[in-house]
MMTF fields as JSON, N, C-alpha, C and O atoms, coordinates in Angstrom:
{
  "mmtfVersion": "1.0.0",
  "mmtfProducer": "UNKNOWN",
  "numBonds": 499,
  "numAtoms": 500,
  "numGroups": 125,
  "numChains": 1,
  "numModels": 1,
  "chainsPerModel": [1],
  "groupsPerChain": [125],
  "chainIdList": ["A"],
  "bondAtomList": [4, 2, 8, 6, 12, 10, 16, 14, 20, 18, 24, 22, 28, 26, 32, 30, 36, 34, 40, 38, 44, 42, 48, 46, 52, 50, 56, 54, 60, 58, 64, 62, 68, 66, 72, 70, 76, 74, 80, 78, 84, 82, 88, 86, 92, 90, 96, 94, 100, 98, 104, 102, 108, 106, 112, 110, 116, 114, 120, 118, 124, 122, 128, 126, 132, 130, 136, 134, 140, 138, 144, 142, 148, 146, 152, 150, 156, 154, 160, 158, 164, 162, 168, 166, 172, 170, 176, 174, 180, 178, 184, 182, 188, 186, 192, 190, 196, 194, 200, 198, 204, 202, 208, 206, 212, 210, 216, 214, 220, 218, 224, 222, 228, 226, 232, 230, 236, 234, 240, 238, 244, 242, 248, 246, 252, 250, 256, 254, 260, 258, 264, 262, 268, 266, 272, 270, 276, 274, 280, 278, 284, 282, 288, 286, 292, 290, 296, 294, 300, 298, 304, 302, 308, 306, 312, 310, 316, 314, 320, 318, 324, 322, 328, 326, 332, 330, 336, 334, 340, 338, 344, 342, 348, 346, 352, 350, 356, 354, 360, 358, 364, 362, 368, 366, 372, 370, 376, 374, 380, 378, 384, 382, 388, 386, 392, 390, 396, 394, 400, 398, 404, 402, 408, 406, 412, 410, 416, 414, 420, 418, 424, 422, 428, 426, 432, 430, 436, 434, 440, 438, 444, 442, 448, 446, 452, 450, 456, 454, 460, 458, 464, 462, 468, 466, 472, 470, 476, 474, 480, 478, 484, 482, 488, 486, 492, 490, 496, 494],
  "bondOrderList": [1, 1, 1, 1, 1, 1, 1, 1, 1, 1, 1, 1, 1, 1, 1, 1, 1, 1, 1, 1, 1, 1, 1, 1, 1, 1, 1, 1, 1, 1, 1, 1, 1, 1, 1, 1, 1, 1, 1, 1, 1, 1, 1, 1, 1, 1, 1, 1, 1, 1, 1, 1, 1, 1, 1, 1, 1, 1, 1, 1, 1, 1, 1, 1, 1, 1, 1, 1, 1, 1, 1, 1, 1, 1, 1, 1, 1, 1, 1, 1, 1, 1, 1, 1, 1, 1, 1, 1, 1, 1, 1, 1, 1, 1, 1, 1, 1, 1, 1, 1, 1, 1, 1, 1, 1, 1, 1, 1, 1, 1, 1, 1, 1, 1, 1, 1, 1, 1, 1, 1, 1, 1, 1, 1],
  "groupList": [{"groupName": "LYS", "atomNameList": ["N", "CA", "C", "O"], "elementList": ["N", "C", "C", "O"], "formalChargeList": [0, 0, 0, 0], "bondAtomList": [1, 0, 2, 1, 3, 2], "bondOrderList": [1, 1, 2], "singleLetterCode": "K", "chemCompType": "L-PEPTIDE LINKING"}, {"groupName": "ASN", "atomNameList": ["N", "CA", "C", "O"], "elementList": ["N", "C", "C", "O"], "formalChargeList": [0, 0, 0, 0], "bondAtomList": [1, 0, 2, 1, 3, 2], "bondOrderList": [1, 1, 2], "singleLetterCode": "N", "chemCompType": "L-PEPTIDE LINKING"}, {"groupName": "ASP", "atomNameList": ["N", "CA", "C", "O"], "elementList": ["N", "C", "C", "O"], "formalChargeList": [0, 0, 0, 0], "bondAtomList": [1, 0, 2, 1, 3, 2], "bondOrderList": [1, 1, 2], "singleLetterCode": "D", "chemCompType": "L-PEPTIDE LINKING"}, {"groupName": "LEU", "atomNameList": ["N", "CA", "C", "O"], "elementList": ["N", "C", "C", "O"], "formalChargeList": [0, 0, 0, 0], "bondAtomList": [1, 0, 2, 1, 3, 2], "bondOrderList": [1, 1, 2], "singleLetterCode": "L", "chemCompType": "L-PEPTIDE LINKING"}, {"groupName": "GLY", "atomNameList": ["N", "CA", "C", "O"], "elementList": ["N", "C", "C", "O"], "formalChargeList": [0, 0, 0, 0], "bondAtomList": [1, 0, 2, 1, 3, 2], "bondOrderList": [1, 1, 2], "singleLetterCode": "G", "chemCompType": "PEPTIDE LINKING"}, {"groupName": "MET", "atomNameList": ["N", "CA", "C", "O"], "elementList": ["N", "C", "C", "O"], "formalChargeList": [0, 0, 0, 0], "bondAtomList": [1, 0, 2, 1, 3, 2], "bondOrderList": [1, 1, 2], "singleLetterCode": "M", "chemCompType": "L-PEPTIDE LINKING"}, {"groupName": "SER", "atomNameList": ["N", "CA", "C", "O"], "elementList": ["N", "C", "C", "O"], "formalChargeList": [0, 0, 0, 0], "bondAtomList": [1, 0, 2, 1, 3, 2], "bondOrderList": [1, 1, 2], "singleLetterCode": "S", "chemCompType": "L-PEPTIDE LINKING"}, {"groupName": "TYR", "atomNameList": ["N", "CA", "C", "O"], "elementList": ["N", "C", "C", "O"], "formalChargeList": [0, 0, 0, 0], "bondAtomList": [1, 0, 2, 1, 3, 2], "bondOrderList": [1, 1, 2], "singleLetterCode": "Y", "chemCompType": "L-PEPTIDE LINKING"}, {"groupName": "PRO", "atomNameList": ["N", "CA", "C", "O"], "elementList": ["N", "C", "C", "O"], "formalChargeList": [0, 0, 0, 0], "bondAtomList": [1, 0, 2, 1, 3, 2], "bondOrderList": [1, 1, 2], "singleLetterCode": "P", "chemCompType": "L-PEPTIDE LINKING"}, {"groupName": "VAL", "atomNameList": ["N", "CA", "C", "O"], "elementList": ["N", "C", "C", "O"], "formalChargeList": [0, 0, 0, 0], "bondAtomList": [1, 0, 2, 1, 3, 2], "bondOrderList": [1, 1, 2], "singleLetterCode": "V", "chemCompType": "L-PEPTIDE LINKING"}, {"groupName": "HIS", "atomNameList": ["N", "CA", "C", "O"], "elementList": ["N", "C", "C", "O"], "formalChargeList": [0, 0, 0, 0], "bondAtomList": [1, 0, 2, 1, 3, 2], "bondOrderList": [1, 1, 2], "singleLetterCode": "H", "chemCompType": "L-PEPTIDE LINKING"}, {"groupName": "GLU", "atomNameList": ["N", "CA", "C", "O"], "elementList": ["N", "C", "C", "O"], "formalChargeList": [0, 0, 0, 0], "bondAtomList": [1, 0, 2, 1, 3, 2], "bondOrderList": [1, 1, 2], "singleLetterCode": "E", "chemCompType": "L-PEPTIDE LINKING"}, {"groupName": "PHE", "atomNameList": ["N", "CA", "C", "O"], "elementList": ["N", "C", "C", "O"], "formalChargeList": [0, 0, 0, 0], "bondAtomList": [1, 0, 2, 1, 3, 2], "bondOrderList": [1, 1, 2], "singleLetterCode": "F", "chemCompType": "L-PEPTIDE LINKING"}, {"groupName": "THR", "atomNameList": ["N", "CA", "C", "O"], "elementList": ["N", "C", "C", "O"], "formalChargeList": [0, 0, 0, 0], "bondAtomList": [1, 0, 2, 1, 3, 2], "bondOrderList": [1, 1, 2], "singleLetterCode": "T", "chemCompType": "L-PEPTIDE LINKING"}, {"groupName": "ILE", "atomNameList": ["N", "CA", "C", "O"], "elementList": ["N", "C", "C", "O"], "formalChargeList": [0, 0, 0, 0], "bondAtomList": [1, 0, 2, 1, 3, 2], "bondOrderList": [1, 1, 2], "singleLetterCode": "I", "chemCompType": "L-PEPTIDE LINKING"}, {"groupName": "CYS", "atomNameList": ["N", "CA", "C", "O"], "elementList": ["N", "C", "C", "O"], "formalChargeList": [0, 0, 0, 0], "bondAtomList": [1, 0, 2, 1, 3, 2], "bondOrderList": [1, 1, 2], "singleLetterCode": "C", "chemCompType": "L-PEPTIDE LINKING"}, {"groupName": "ARG", "atomNameList": ["N", "CA", "C", "O"], "elementList": ["N", "C", "C", "O"], "formalChargeList": [0, 0, 0, 0], "bondAtomList": [1, 0, 2, 1, 3, 2], "bondOrderList": [1, 1, 2], "singleLetterCode": "R", "chemCompType": "L-PEPTIDE LINKING"}, {"groupName": "GLN", "atomNameList": ["N", "CA", "C", "O"], "elementList": ["N", "C", "C", "O"], "formalChargeList": [0, 0, 0, 0], "bondAtomList": [1, 0, 2, 1, 3, 2], "bondOrderList": [1, 1, 2], "singleLetterCode": "Q", "chemCompType": "L-PEPTIDE LINKING"}, {"groupName": "TRP", "atomNameList": ["N", "CA", "C", "O"], "elementList": ["N", "C", "C", "O"], "formalChargeList": [0, 0, 0, 0], "bondAtomList": [1, 0, 2, 1, 3, 2], "bondOrderList": [1, 1, 2], "singleLetterCode": "W", "chemCompType": "L-PEPTIDE LINKING"}, {"groupName": "ALA", "atomNameList": ["N", "CA", "C", "O"], "elementList": ["N", "C", "C", "O"], "formalChargeList": [0, 0, 0, 0], "bondAtomList": [1, 0, 2, 1, 3, 2], "bondOrderList": [1, 1, 2], "singleLetterCode": "A", "chemCompType": "L-PEPTIDE LINKING"}],
  "groupTypeList": [0, 1, 2, 3, 4, 5, 6, 1, 7, 8, 5, 9, 8, 4, 10, 11, 9, 9, 4, 11, 9, 9, 11, 9, 4, 6, 4, 9, 6, 0, 12, 13, 3, 4, 2, 14, 9, 4, 9, 4, 15, 3, 9, 4, 15, 15, 4, 4, 15, 4, 8, 15, 11, 16, 2, 3, 11, 17, 7, 15, 8, 0, 0, 14, 18, 6, 7, 1, 2, 9, 7, 14, 2, 4, 17, 6, 13, 17, 4, 4, 12, 19, 0, 19, 13, 9, 9, 10, 17, 0, 12, 9, 9, 0, 14, 8, 11, 4, 5, 19, 9, 11, 17, 19, 19, 8, 3, 3, 15, 19, 4, 9, 13, 9, 7, 6, 8, 3, 6, 10, 12, 4, 3, 0, 16],
  "groupIdList": [1, 2, 3, 4, 5, 6, 7, 8, 9, 10, 11, 12, 13, 14, 15, 16, 17, 18, 19, 20, 21, 22, 23, 24, 25, 26, 27, 28, 29, 30, 31, 32, 33, 34, 35, 36, 37, 38, 39, 40, 41, 42, 43, 44, 45, 46, 47, 48, 49, 50, 51, 52, 53, 54, 55, 56, 57, 58, 59, 60, 61, 62, 63, 64, 65, 66, 67, 68, 69, 70, 71, 72, 73, 74, 75, 76, 77, 78, 79, 80, 81, 82, 83, 84, 85, 86, 87, 88, 89, 90, 91, 92, 93, 94, 95, 96, 97, 98, 99, 100, 101, 102, 103, 104, 105, 106, 107, 108, 109, 110, 111, 112, 113, 114, 115, 116, 117, 118, 119, 120, 121, 122, 123, 124, 125],
  "secStructList": [7, 7, 6, 6, 1, 7, 7, 7, 1, 1, 7, 7, 7, 7, 7, 1, 3, 3, 3, 3, 7, 7, 7, 7, 7, 6, 6, 7, 7, 1, 7, 7, 6, 6, 7, 3, 3, 3, 3, 7, 1, 3, 3, 3, 7, 7, 1, 1, 1, 2, 2, 2, 2, 6, 6, 7, 4, 4, 4, 7, 6, 6, 7, 3, 3, 1, 3, 3, 3, 3, 7, 6, 6, 1, 7, 3, 3, 3, 7, 6, 6, 1, 1, 7, 7, 7, 7, 7, 4, 4, 4, 3, 3, 3, 7, 7, 6, 6, 7, 7, 2, 2, 2, 2, 2, 2, 0, 0, 0, 0, 0, 2, 2, 2, 2, 2, 2, 2, 2, 2, 6, 6, 7, 7, 7],
  "xCoordList": [-14.478, -15.348, -14.812, -15.523, -13.583, -12.97, -12.958, -13.226, -12.649, -12.645, -11.725, -12.029, -10.59, -9.65, -9.922, -9.277, -10.871, -11.233, -10.231, -10.257, -9.34, -8.311, -8.446, -7.631, -9.443, -9.553, -9.972, -10.852, -9.313, -9.67, -10.227, -9.532, -11.456, -12.098, -12.214, -12.378, -12.135, -12.02, -10.615, -9.639, -10.528, -9.251, -9.126, -10.073, -7.94, -7.608, -6.433, -5.284, -6.686, -5.582, -4.673, -5.035, -3.512, -2.55, -1.144, -0.836, -0.29, 1.112, 1.936, 1.404, 3.258, 4.156, 3.716, 3.235, 3.891, 3.422, 4.564, 5.611, 4.342, 5.292, 4.628, 3.444, 5.395, 4.856, 5.963, 7.14, 5.567, 6.5, 6.664, 5.685, 7.888, 8.146, 7.626, 8.072, 6.68, 6.104, 6.472, 6.213, 7.076, 7.509, 8.553, 8.458, 9.552, 10.56, 10.732, 10.638, 10.983, 11.226, 12.646, 13.495, 12.888, 14.201, 15.334, 16.483, 15.044, 16.079, 16.286, 17.085, 15.586, 15.678, 16.887, 17.055, 17.73, 18.934, 18.995, 19.783, 18.184, 18.284, 17.404, 17.594, 16.436, 15.463, 15.204, 15.367, 14.796, 14.445, 13.091, 12.595, 12.507, 11.217, 11.299, 12.272, 10.269, 10.19, 10.76, 10.521, 11.506, 12.027, 10.867, 9.844, 11.032, 10.061, 10.576, 11.709, 9.724, 10.151, 9.146, 8.008, 9.601, 8.742, 8.708, 9.658, 7.596, 7.397, 6.811, 5.901, 7.341, 6.84, 5.735, 4.941, 5.68, 4.577, 4.839, 3.922, 6.065, 6.355, 6.639, 7.243, 6.199, 6.474, 7.23, 7.664, 7.387, 8.094, 8.376, 7.853, 9.223, 9.568, 10.15, 10.296, 10.482, 11.026, 12.466, 12.885, 13.233, 14.606, 15.611, 16.816, 15.153, 16.087, 16.074, 16.909, 15.163, 15.107, 16.116, 16.741, 16.278, 17.212, 16.975, 17.913, 15.748, 15.509, 15.84, 16.429, 15.474, 15.763, 17.263, 17.742, 17.996, 19.448, 20.136, 21.272, 19.456, 20.009, 19.371, 19.504, 18.674, 17.981, 16.93, 16.732, 16.258, 15.167, 13.887, 13.205, 13.574, 12.453, 11.118, 10.199, 10.991, 9.725, 9.403, 8.259, 10.413, 10.19, 10.084, 9.934, 10.157, 10.056, 8.655, 7.666, 8.555, 7.23, 6.449, 5.244, 7.135, 6.463, 6.487, 6.364, 6.646, 6.649, 5.315, 4.287, 5.357, 4.147, 3.899, 4.712, 2.768, 2.373, 1.907, 1.482, 1.988, 1.606, 0.107, -0.303, -0.701, -2.139, -2.709, -2.121, -3.855, -4.535, -3.677, -3.679, -2.945, -2.112, -2.177, -2.976, -1.337, -1.365, 0.059, 0.951, 0.269, 1.56, 1.795, 0.874, 3.046, 3.365, 2.608, 2.483, 2.101, 1.322, -0.162, -0.956, -0.536, -1.926, -2.78, -3.922, -2.253, -3.001, -2.973, -1.998, -4.038, -4.12, -3.259, -3.195, -2.599, -1.905, -2.977, -3.874, -2.875, -3.925, -3.474, -4.254, -2.245, -1.813, -1.549, -1.657, -1.205, -0.768, -1.841, -1.523, -3.092, -4.152, -4.697, -5.611, -4.143, -4.543, -3.931, -3.06, -4.389, -3.888, -2.405, -1.665, -1.97, -0.567, -0.294, -1.218, 0.985, 1.38, 2.678, 3.46, 2.9, 4.121, 4.964, 4.475, 6.24, 7.112, 8.49, 9.028, 9.054, 10.432, 11.342, 11.109, 12.38, 13.24, 13.891, 14.275, 14.017, 14.596, 13.757, 14.28, 12.468, 11.548, 11.161, 10.139, 11.979, 11.723, 12.905, 14.058, 12.622, 13.67, 13.443, 12.308, 14.537, 14.432, 14.246, 14.951, 13.296, 13.044, 14.011, 14.095, 14.735, 15.703, 15.037, 13.934, 15.732, 15.225, 15.003, 15.846, 13.877, 13.562, 12.746, 12.21, 12.642, 11.829, 10.365, 10.049, 9.501, 8.08, 7.525, 7.856, 6.68, 6.159, 5.366, 5.38, 4.68, 3.914, 4.822, 4.38, 6.073, 7.041, 7.714, 8.083, 7.875, 8.583, 7.75, 8.284, 6.47, 5.631, 5.654, 5.806, 5.513, 5.545, 6.884, 6.93, 7.967, 9.278, 9.346, 10.086, 8.576, 8.587, 7.919, 8.184, 7.076, 6.375, 7.038, 7.831, 6.733, 7.254, 8.774, 9.441, 9.32, 10.766, 11.521, 12.477, 11.113, 11.78, 11.524, 12.407, 10.319, 9.972, 10.903, 11.276, 11.273, 12.177, 13.638, 14.412, 14.021, 15.421, 15.931, 17.043, 15.133, 15.59, 16.09, 17.198, 15.339, 15.871, 17.075, 17.987, 17.095, 18.254, 19.501, 20.569, 19.353, 20.465, 20.866, 22.049, 19.883, 20.133, 20.925, 21.787, 20.634, 21.299, 22.489, 22.96, 22.968, 24.189, 24.058, 25.028, 22.879, 22.653, 22.478, 21.638, 23.261, 23.078, 23.754, 23.613, 24.464, 25.212, 24.322, 24.816],
  "yCoordList": [-2.196, -2.48, -1.874, -1.838, -1.401, -0.808, -1.784, -1.397, -3.044, -4.079, -3.762, -4.122, -3.084, -2.757, -1.4, -1.033, -0.662, 0.627, 1.744, 2.749, 1.594, 2.603, 3.289, 4.147, 2.932, 3.453, 4.91, 5.336, 5.669, 7.067, 7.156, 6.844, 7.573, 7.647, 9.091, 9.978, 9.366, 8.367, 7.783, 8.455, 6.538, 5.829, 5.095, 4.468, 5.187, 4.433, 3.538, 3.958, 2.306, 1.466, 1.029, 1.097, 0.589, 0.073, 0.437, 1.608, -0.565, -0.341, -1.3, -2.204, -1.081, -1.839, -1.723, -2.682, -0.542, -0.247, 0.28, 0.686, 0.263, 0.763, 1.885, 1.806, 2.936, 4.048, 4.869, 4.514, 5.968, 6.855, 8.155, 8.709, 8.636, 9.919, 11.025, 11.154, 11.821, 12.896, 14.277, 15.287, 14.32, 15.583, 15.286, 14.278, 16.16, 15.993, 17.302, 18.385, 17.189, 18.361, 18.864, 18.19, 20.053, 20.689, 19.919, 20.039, 19.139, 18.386, 16.978, 16.226, 16.608, 15.241, 15.122, 15.902, 14.129, 13.922, 12.534, 12.308, 11.611, 10.221, 9.885, 8.84, 10.751, 10.414, 11.596, 12.753, 11.28, 12.32, 11.991, 10.87, 12.984, 12.784, 11.611, 11.461, 10.792, 9.651, 8.361, 7.295, 8.425, 7.186, 6.283, 6.761, 5.0, 4.022, 3.571, 3.108, 3.716, 3.495, 2.647, 2.453, 2.152, 1.406, 2.061, 2.723, 1.864, 2.417, 1.32, 0.6, 1.2, 0.21, 0.767, 1.593, 0.322, 0.713, 2.012, 2.542, 2.545, 3.825, 4.89, 4.61, 6.122, 7.244, 8.367, 9.322, 8.259, 9.298, 8.891, 7.892, 9.691, 9.476, 10.778, 11.744, 10.815, 12.043, 12.281, 13.431, 11.217, 11.327, 11.617, 11.588, 11.896, 12.288, 11.452, 11.666, 10.516, 9.702, 8.564, 8.366, 7.825, 6.711, 5.688, 5.339, 5.192, 4.22, 4.784, 4.081, 6.03, 6.621, 6.72, 6.462, 7.086, 7.223, 5.882, 5.839, 4.781, 3.439, 2.734, 1.52, 3.504, 2.951, 1.92, 0.932, 2.151, 1.295, 2.123, 2.128, 2.821, 3.76, 3.135, 3.836, 1.822, 1.169, 1.297, 1.092, 1.638, 1.836, 3.317, 3.643, 4.188, 5.632, 5.943, 5.512, 6.679, 7.005, 7.971, 8.147, 8.596, 9.529, 9.039, 9.836, 7.722, 7.184, 7.496, 7.642, 7.593, 7.881, 6.705, 6.408, 6.046, 4.912, 5.401, 6.547, 4.535, 4.911, 5.175, 5.877, 4.626, 4.938, 4.885, 4.293, 5.512, 5.574, 6.276, 5.896, 7.307, 8.085, 9.548, 9.913, 10.367, 11.804, 12.295, 12.023, 13.027, 13.661, 14.772, 15.185, 15.255, 16.317, 17.61, 18.461, 17.768, 18.966, 18.814, 19.715, 17.666, 17.441, 16.745, 16.387, 16.541, 15.851, 14.348, 13.813, 13.679, 12.223, 11.505, 11.907, 10.439, 9.57, 8.686, 8.195, 8.492, 7.787, 6.506, 5.894, 6.089, 4.775, 4.656, 5.618, 3.457, 3.166, 3.151, 3.194, 3.091, 3.102, 4.501, 4.687, 5.48, 6.868, 7.372, 6.725, 8.509, 9.106, 9.449, 9.327, 9.876, 10.227, 10.078, 10.05, 9.983, 9.914, 10.68, 10.819, 11.175, 11.905, 11.016, 10.482, 10.864, 9.948, 10.59, 11.149, 10.508, 10.948, 10.001, 8.793, 10.545, 9.725, 8.546, 7.567, 8.627, 7.523, 6.248, 5.143, 6.4, 5.267, 4.885, 4.236, 5.289, 5.011, 4.224, 4.524, 3.228, 2.467, 2.527, 2.499, 2.609, 2.62, 1.188, 0.277, 1.003, -0.311, -0.48, 0.406, -1.586, -1.778, -1.72, -2.23, -1.091, -0.999, -2.396, -3.279, -2.588, -3.877, -4.793, -5.797, -4.462, -5.292, -4.858, -3.673, -5.806, -5.507, -5.063, -5.64, -4.035, -3.505, -4.552, -4.556, -5.433, -6.468, -7.498, -8.223, -7.572, -8.439, -7.709, -8.333, -6.405, -5.625, -5.415, -5.491, -5.157, -4.823, -5.898, -5.548, -7.188, -8.198, -8.258, -8.625, -7.904, -7.911, -6.873, -7.044, -5.797, -4.738, -5.183, -4.612, -6.172, -6.651, -7.927, -7.883, -9.022, -10.305, -10.374, -10.889, -9.871, -9.917, -9.157, -9.681, -7.942, -7.131, -7.702, -7.683, -8.206, -8.772, -9.926, -10.093, -10.711, -11.839, -11.388, -11.775, -10.579, -10.195, -9.309, -9.506, -8.347, -7.367, -8.0, -7.671, -8.892, -9.484, -10.387, -10.447, -11.084, -11.922, -11.051, -11.4, -9.914, -8.989, -8.375, -8.304, -7.941, -7.289, -8.189, -7.714, -9.473, -10.398, -11.124, -12.137, -10.59, -11.107, -12.445, -13.198, -12.756, -14.061, -13.925, -14.607, -13.053, -12.763, -13.768, -13.643, -14.733, -15.645, -16.565, -17.387],
  "zCoordList": [5.384, 6.518, 7.807, 8.812, 7.797, 8.983, 10.159, 11.296, 9.882, 10.912, 12.085, 13.222, 11.819, 12.889, 13.529, 14.511, 12.977, 13.55, 13.314, 14.025, 12.325, 12.077, 10.722, 10.386, 9.953, 8.598, 8.583, 9.331, 7.702, 7.46, 6.053, 5.086, 5.934, 4.627, 4.169, 5.007, 2.85, 1.786, 1.748, 2.081, 1.342, 1.293, -0.035, -0.508, -0.625, -1.823, -1.451, -1.589, -0.98, -0.515, -1.65, -2.825, -1.28, -2.24, -1.823, -1.598, -1.72, -1.41, -2.255, -2.899, -2.239, -3.092, -4.546, -5.151, -5.079, -6.436, -7.296, -6.791, -8.583, -9.569, -10.347, -10.675, -10.643, -11.412, -12.032, -11.962, -12.638, -13.327, -12.547, -12.047, -12.444, -11.793, -12.714, -13.854, -12.209, -13.009, -12.477, -13.131, -11.292, -10.721, -9.654, -8.954, -9.526, -8.488, -7.732, -8.31, -6.438, -5.616, -5.788, -6.372, -5.273, -5.442, -4.772, -5.197, -3.744, -3.046, -3.565, -3.007, -4.614, -5.14, -6.051, -6.988, -5.762, -6.568, -7.193, -8.111, -6.715, -7.157, -8.352, -8.975, -8.691, -9.72, -10.635, -10.248, -11.861, -12.823, -13.437, -13.322, -14.089, -14.747, -15.712, -16.452, -15.691, -16.585, -16.027, -16.594, -14.931, -14.338, -13.921, -13.431, -14.115, -13.624, -12.262, -12.13, -11.258, -9.881, -9.119, -9.546, -7.983, -7.086, -5.724, -5.307, -5.038, -3.7, -2.828, -3.241, -1.617, -0.676, 0.194, -0.256, 1.429, 2.307, 3.06, 3.688, 3.018, 3.67, 2.624, 1.589, 2.902, 1.998, 2.702, 2.057, 4.016, 4.748, 6.177, 6.672, 6.843, 8.244, 8.778, 8.029, 10.056, 10.638, 10.224, 10.091, 10.018, 9.587, 10.686, 10.433, 11.897, 12.939, 14.202, 15.081, 14.323, 15.539, 15.454, 14.412, 16.528, 16.558, 15.467, 14.75, 15.314, 14.241, 12.856, 12.034, 12.589, 11.278, 11.05, 9.945, 12.068, 11.934, 11.717, 11.243, 12.06, 11.858, 10.653, 10.502, 9.79, 8.623, 9.009, 8.302, 10.13, 10.588, 10.676, 11.7, 9.587, 9.573, 9.911, 10.335, 9.73, 10.065, 11.55, 11.957, 12.369, 13.802, 14.173, 15.351, 13.221, 13.477, 14.009, 13.416, 15.11, 15.635, 14.74, 14.919, 13.775, 12.865, 11.425, 10.494, 11.233, 9.871, 9.201, 9.862, 7.884, 7.116, 6.178, 5.303, 6.376, 5.538, 4.172, 4.025, 3.19, 1.829, 1.674, 0.75, 2.557, 2.52, 3.931, 4.836, 4.096, 5.39, 6.446, 7.617, 6.013, 6.92, 6.478, 5.615, 7.073, 6.783, 6.559, 7.362, 5.453, 5.194, 6.213, 6.918, 6.286, 7.245, 6.955, 7.835, 5.727, 5.396, 5.715, 5.443, 6.295, 6.675, 5.632, 5.918, 4.418, 3.367, 3.609, 4.136, 3.223, 3.38, 2.352, 1.19, 2.789, 1.838, 1.205, 1.889, -0.085, -0.807, -1.489, -2.219, -1.269, -1.738, -3.226, -3.986, -3.606, -4.959, -6.021, -7.209, -5.635, -6.627, -6.864, -7.667, -6.171, -6.378, -7.682, -8.264, -8.123, -9.362, -9.253, -10.229, -8.07, -7.827, -6.344, -5.531, -5.994, -4.596, -4.424, -5.364, -3.22, -2.902, -1.998, -1.003, -2.354, -1.626, -1.474, -2.429, -0.274, -0.071, -0.847, -0.866, -1.489, -2.342, -1.612, -2.251, -0.307, 0.466, 0.33, 0.472, 0.057, -0.001, -1.429, -1.65, -2.386, -3.796, -4.346, -4.033, -5.155, -5.822, -7.327, -7.802, -8.061, -9.516, -9.998, -9.564, -10.893, -11.482, -12.655, -13.506, -12.719, -13.803, -15.175, -15.375, -16.102, -17.465, -18.026, -17.866, -18.676, -19.271, -18.377, -18.846, -17.09, -16.196, -16.325, -16.222, -16.547, -16.667, -15.32, -14.284, -15.339, -14.076, -13.304, -12.073, -14.008, -13.305, -12.638, -11.747, -13.053, -12.391, -11.234, -10.238, -11.356, -10.345, -9.082, -7.976, -9.226, -8.064, -6.981, -5.811, -7.302, -6.23, -5.501, -4.327, -6.178, -5.522, -4.413, -3.444, -4.551, -3.55, -2.256, -1.199, -2.322, -1.131, -0.627, 0.314, -1.221, -0.758, -0.881, 0.016, -1.963, -2.156, -1.085, -0.512, -0.808, 0.207, 1.598, 2.455, 1.818, 3.119, 3.473, 4.635, 2.489, 2.727, 2.708, 3.583, 1.725, 1.573, 2.709, 3.2, 3.12, 4.102, 5.398, 5.822, 6.056, 7.284, 7.022, 7.847, 5.896, 5.587, 5.458, 5.96, 4.779, 4.616, 5.965, 6.294, 6.726, 8.015, 8.96, 9.7, 8.932, 9.841, 9.205, 9.723, 8.074, 7.452, 6.769, 6.693, 6.269, 5.632, 4.126, 3.54, 3.49, 2.069, 1.134, -0.083, 1.642, 0.775, -0.017, -0.789]
}
């Protein structure tokens, strides 16, 4: 419905998803074809601003959302329900072997949302 007036159509929403690595770029070192991975709400950032240098990419003025945004090449991000998505390896996590994908996906949203600030502020005990 574009209630907030920010929607770019066509749009395939969806974030915090699990999928299989089907292609890797030449600079990718953390993942290989066939890995089962998870992706949160960000797929890219500038990598050079203050927030990025402090691992606070959510504050990067050039962050790239997983959907309803635009990659640096001008293509639209289409989210987790699209046929495929492109993600910088910094924003990808490997799903542990044996964990069911339907169990892993919610951890990427609610789990990270709760864990990240607790960890950031030293409350991991």
